[in-house]
C-alpha positions as CSV (number, residue, x, y, z in Angstrom):
1,M,9.9,-11.6,-7.2
2,Y,6.3,-10.4,-6.8
3,L,5.4,-7.0,-8.2
4,M,2.5,-4.7,-7.3
5,K,0.5,-6.2,-10.1
6,D,0.7,-9.6,-8.2
7,I,-0.6,-8.2,-4.9
8,V,-4.3,-9.2,-4.5
9,R,-6.5,-6.2,-3.7
10,D,-9.5,-5.7,-1.4
11,P,-12.3,-6.8,-1.9
12,A,-10.9,-10.1,-3.4
13,P,-12.5,-13.1,-1.6
14,V,-9.2,-14.7,-0.7
15,L,-8.5,-11.8,1.6
16,R,-11.7,-12.6,3.6
17,T,-11.2,-16.4,3.8
18,Q,-9.8,-18.4,6.7
19,A,-6.5,-19.7,5.3
20,Q,-5.5,-23.4,5.5
21,K,-2.8,-24.7,7.8
22,V,0.5,-25.5,6.1
23,T,1.7,-29.1,6.1
24,F,5.3,-30.3,6.0
25,P,7.5,-30.9,4.2
26,L,6.9,-27.8,2.2
27,G,6.1,-28.1,-1.5
28,E,8.1,-26.4,-4.2
29,D,5.3,-23.9,-4.9
30,D,5.1,-22.8,-1.2
31,Q,8.9,-22.5,-1.0
32,K,9.0,-20.4,-4.1
33,A,6.2,-18.1,-2.8
34,M,8.0,-17.6,0.5
35,K,11.2,-16.7,-1.2
36,E,9.5,-14.2,-3.5
37,M,7.5,-12.7,-0.7
38,M,10.6,-12.0,1.3
39,E,12.3,-10.7,-1.8
40,Y,9.5,-8.2,-2.3
41,L,9.9,-6.9,1.2
42,V,13.7,-6.5,0.9
43,V,13.5,-4.7,-2.5
44,S,10.5,-2.5,-1.4
45,Q,12.6,-1.2,1.6
46,D,15.6,-0.3,-0.6
47,E,15.0,3.2,-2.0
48,E,17.1,2.7,-5.1
49,Q,15.7,-0.8,-6.0
50,N,12.2,0.4,-5.2
51,K,12.5,3.1,-7.8
52,I,13.3,0.5,-10.4
53,Y,10.3,-1.8,-9.6
54,D,7.9,0.9,-8.3
55,L,6.8,-1.1,-5.2
56,R,4.9,0.1,-2.2
57,P,7.2,-0.3,0.8
58,G,6.1,-3.1,3.2
59,V,7.2,-4.8,6.4
60,G,4.9,-7.8,6.0
61,L,3.3,-9.8,3.2
62,A,0.9,-12.7,3.9
63,A,0.2,-15.6,1.5
64,P,-3.5,-14.6,0.9
65,Q,-2.1,-11.2,-0.4
66,V,-0.5,-13.1,-3.3
67,G,-3.5,-15.3,-3.8
68,I,-2.4,-18.3,-1.7
69,S,-4.9,-19.3,1.0
70,K,-2.4,-20.8,3.4
71,Q,-1.1,-19.8,6.8
72,F,2.3,-18.2,6.2
73,S,3.6,-14.6,6.1
74,A,7.0,-13.0,5.3
75,I,8.0,-10.3,7.8
76,L,10.9,-7.9,7.5
77,I,11.1,-5.3,10.3
78,P,14.2,-3.3,9.5
79,G,17.3,-3.7,11.7
80,E,19.5,-6.5,12.9
81,D,18.3,-10.1,12.4
82,V,17.1,-11.8,15.6
83,E,17.0,-15.4,16.5
84,P,13.7,-16.8,18.0
85,W,14.1,-17.9,21.6
86,D,12.3,-20.4,23.7
87,D,9.8,-19.3,26.3
88,E,11.7,-21.2,28.9
89,E,14.3,-18.5,29.0
90,K,14.1,-15.9,31.7
91,D,11.1,-13.6,31.6
92,D,13.4,-10.5,31.7
93,A,15.2,-11.6,28.5
94,E,15.4,-8.7,26.0
95,I,12.5,-8.5,23.6
96,P,13.9,-8.2,20.1
97,P,13.0,-5.0,18.2
98,F,13.7,-6.4,14.8
99,F,12.7,-9.5,12.8
100,K,13.3,-11.1,9.4
101,G,11.7,-14.4,8.5
102,I,8.8,-16.5,7.4
103,I,6.2,-17.4,10.0
104,I,4.2,-20.5,9.3
105,N,1.0,-21.5,11.1
106,P,1.4,-18.7,13.6
107,V,-0.7,-18.5,16.8
108,I,-0.8,-15.8,19.4
109,V,-0.5,-17.7,22.6
110,R,-0.4,-14.7,25.0
111,Q,-1.3,-11.1,24.7
112,S,-1.4,-8.1,27.0
113,V,-4.5,-6.3,28.1
114,K,-2.6,-3.1,27.4
115,K,-3.1,-1.9,23.8
116,G,-0.8,-0.3,21.3
117,A,-1.7,1.7,18.2
118,L,0.2,3.6,15.5
119,R,-0.5,7.4,15.7
120,V,-0.7,7.5,11.9
121,G,-2.9,4.5,11.6
122,E,-2.1,1.4,9.6
123,G,-1.9,0.7,5.9
124,C,-1.9,-2.4,3.8
125,L,-0.5,-3.4,0.4
126,S,-3.9,-5.0,-0.4
127,V,-5.9,-1.9,0.5
128,D,-5.5,0.9,-2.0
129,Q,-7.7,3.5,-0.3
130,D,-6.6,5.1,2.9
131,V,-8.8,4.1,5.9
132,P,-8.0,6.5,8.7
133,G,-8.1,5.7,12.4
134,Y,-6.4,4.0,15.3
135,V,-6.0,0.2,15.0
136,N,-5.9,-0.9,18.7
137,R,-4.0,-4.1,19.1
138,S,-2.3,-5.9,22.0
139,Y,0.9,-4.0,23.0
140,R,2.7,-7.2,23.9
141,I,2.2,-10.7,22.4
142,T,3.8,-14.1,22.4
143,V,3.7,-15.9,19.1
144,K,4.2,-19.5,18.4
145,Y,5.0,-20.4,14.8
146,Q,6.9,-22.8,12.6
147,D,9.9,-22.1,10.3
148,E,10.4,-23.5,6.8
149,M,11.8,-26.7,8.2
150,G,8.7,-27.2,10.4
151,A,10.6,-26.4,13.7
152,F,8.5,-24.6,16.3
153,H,9.6,-21.2,17.7
154,E,8.1,-18.9,20.3
155,L,8.8,-15.2,20.2
156,K,7.9,-12.4,22.5
157,L,7.2,-9.0,20.9
158,E,6.1,-5.6,22.0
159,G,5.2,-2.3,20.4
160,Y,5.7,-1.9,16.7
161,P,6.9,-5.5,16.0
162,A,3.8,-6.8,17.9
163,I,1.6,-4.7,15.8
164,V,3.2,-5.9,12.6
165,F,2.8,-9.6,13.6
166,Q,-0.8,-9.1,14.5
167,H,-1.5,-7.3,11.2
168,E,0.0,-10.2,9.3
169,I,-1.7,-13.0,11.4
170,D,-5.0,-11.2,10.8
171,H,-4.5,-11.7,7.1
172,L,-4.4,-15.5,7.6
173,H,-7.9,-15.3,9.2
174,G,-9.6,-13.1,6.7
175,V,-9.3,-9.9,8.8
176,L,-8.1,-6.6,7.4
177,Y,-6.7,-3.8,9.6
178,Y,-9.7,-1.4,9.1
179,D,-12.0,-4.0,10.7
180,H,-10.5,-2.9,14.1
181,I,-11.2,0.8,13.6
182,Q,-13.9,2.2,15.8
183,D,-16.9,4.3,14.6
184,D,-15.1,7.3,16.0
185,P,-11.7,6.5,14.5
186,W,-9.3,8.9,16.4
187,V,-10.6,8.5,20.0
188,E,-7.7,7.8,22.4
189,T,-8.1,5.5,25.3
190,D,-6.3,5.3,28.6
191,N,-5.3,1.7,28.1
192,T,-3.5,2.3,24.8
193,K,0.1,3.3,24.1
194,Y,0.3,5.4,20.9
195,L,3.5,4.9,18.9
196,G,5.1,7.1,16.3
C-alpha cells in the first residue's frame, strides 16, 4: 500500500506532464500500482486504520501522484458500489451517487454548461498548502473509460462525483485544482451550483 511518503508533491514535474495512454493487457507494475492506489483510498477513509498509517483521507488518487505518468486513477466515493451503464439506456436512468473503481484512459465526452463547485473549495493529496477558492467545474458530465480488462464503460455523473472525476482526470493532463481558481477566489456566479 502507498503511504504519504509515496505521494508525489507539487511542484514535481510529473504532476505537470501529460500522462501517456495505457495499453492492454496491463503489465504487472500497473496492476500492482492500481491495487495499491485503491488500498490507500480504502484505508484512508477508515478512521481506525487511518490512525495507524497516518494518511490524509482521499476519494481519488491518480497515477502521476505516485510518480507514474500514465492515464489511470483510483476513485472511491463512499457508499454503495455502482455498476457502469451504457449510454444507450434511457436518459432518465438514475445517476449513481457513489463509485469505486479504477478508471483507465478516461475522456469526458459530454459536459453541462451549468457549473458546480464545493463551498469549502478543493484539496489534493499532492498539494500540501491550502489554496482557497471556488473550483468551478461542470455540474454534469459523461465519462468514457476502460476498466482493468480493457472493456469500455460510459458513466453519467453529477454534483460531487462529477467534481471528483474531473479533479482526477485533470491530474492525467498535468492540471492541478488551483489552476481553476479565479483571481477573486470566492466570487459566486449565477450559473454555478454550490455544494456542501
